[in-house]
N, C-alpha and C positions, 0 to 999 in steps of 0.2 A: 415385525410385520408378518402375520400369518397369511400364507397363500394357499389356495386350493390346488388340487391336482390339475394338470393341463398346462399348455403353453401360455406363457404370459411375459410381459415386458414391464419392468419397473422403471419409473422416471422420478426424478427429484427436481422440484422447481427451486428458484433462487431463495425462497423463504424456508426451504428445508422440508416442505410437504412431499410425501411420497404418493405417487399415482401409479396404477397398474392398468395395463390393457390386456384383456383376456381374449385369446384367439376365438373362442366359441360364443362370445357374448353377442356379436353382431356379424354373423358369417357373411363374408363377401359383400358387405354393405356398400362399398364404393363401386361395386360392379352391378348394382341393381339386381341382385340375385334373390330378393325376397319373393317367396312364393305366395304369401298372403298379404295383399296391400293394406289390410286393416292393421297389420303388425308393423308396417314400415314407418319409421319416424318421418314426420312431415318434411324435414329438410332433405330427406333422401327420396321423396316422392318423385316419380317421373311420369311423363305423359302416357307411358304404356299402361299403367294401372288405370288412369283416367279414361283412356280410350276403351279399355276392356269393360269398364262400367257402362259406357255409352253403348257398346256393342251388345252387352248383356241386356240392357234396357230394350233395344230394338228386338232382340231375340225373345224377350218376354211377350211382346205383342204378337209374335208369330208362333210361339210354342203351341203344341197341340193339346196339352192337358193342363188342367188347373194346377196340379202339383209342379209341373215344369215351370209354368209362369210364376208361381209363388217362389220357387227356389231361385229363379233368375232375378226377380225383384229384390229378394233378400240379399242377393250377392252384389247388387249395384246401387241400392238406394239406402238412405238413412230411414229410420223408423218415423221420422217427422218430415219427410220430404213433402214438398208442395208442387202440385201440377196445376197450371193455369192454361185454360183452353177457351177459345171464343165460343165453342159449342156447349160448354159446361156453365151452368148458371153461377156456380160458386167454385172457388179453388178446391181441388181434390187434395186431401191430406193423408199422408202416411201410406205405408205399404198396403194396408187393408183397403183404403180408399182407391188406390191405384189399381189393385187387383179387381175390385168391383167394377171399375170403369172399363178395364180390359175385357172382363167377362161379359159385360153388357154389349160392348162393341163386337166381340167374337160371335155372340149369339145372333147379331144382326147382319154382319158382313163377313165375307170370306177373303177379303183383301189382306195382303201382307204389307207391313210397314218396312219400307226399304230406303236406304240412304241414297241420295241423289248427288253424290260427290263425297269429298273428303271431310272429315271432322276438322274444324278449325278451332283452335283454342289458344288461350293465353291467360295467365293469372287465375287459374282454376275456373275459367268461364269458357263455355264451348258454344258453338253454333253448328247446325247441321241441316242442310236442305234435305227434304224427305218427300216420299210419295206413297200413297196407298194404292196397291196394284194387285189385280187378280193374276193367276197363272196364265190366263188367256191374253194378258197384256192390257186389258181394260184398266184405266186409271180412275180412281174415285176422286182423289184430291192430291194436291201438292202443297208444300208449305215449308216452314222453317221452324226449327226448335232451337231455343237458346236456353242454356242452363248454367247452374252454379254447382261446383263440386267441393267437397270437403278436402281438408289436407290429406285425408286418407284415400282420396279418389272416389268417394261415393257421391252419388247425385243427391243434392239437397233441394234443388228447385229446377223445374222445367217450365218454360213459357212457350206455348205453341202459337204459331202464326199460320193461318190457313190462307193460301193465295188463291186457289181455285178449287171449286167443288163441282163435280159432274153429277147430275141427278141420276140415281139408280133405283 
C-alpha cells in the first residue's frame, strides 16, 4: 500500500481491507472548524453556518452599494433561490431577481430590514420576525420570514408574511 507524505493512520477491517485516515483531509472536522460552509460535508453542517447565511441575507437588504448587496446575496443564497412575498405578483427567482427586488426597494425606501428577535430553526427550516425601520425609529412594516436552507447552509427559499404596513 503506497501512502503519501504526512500523518496518517492505517486500519484493517475484518475482511482484510486496508483503510487510511489522513490528518489533513478534513482538518478539525469534528470541531466545526470549516471556514467555508460550501465545503462542509452535510453531516457536519451546524446551525452557525445557517445563521450566517440568514444574517448575510439581512445585511444584503441594508448594504449601501450594489456590489455589497451582490456579494452578500452570492454568499448566502443558491443561484436558484425563490422569494415569495405578498407584495410581489410572482415569486422572485435567483440571485439576479433578488438583487433587482432589493434595488427597487432601496430606490423607494430608506428603511433597514432588522430582526425582531432570534432566528428559530430546525431541520434546515428557519423563521425570523422582522421589521423595516428608519434610523429615526419610524417603522414601515413588521412581518415574519420563513425559509428553507440547503445542506450547505445556503438559502433556497424565503416566504415573507407581512403583518402590518404603515402608510409612508
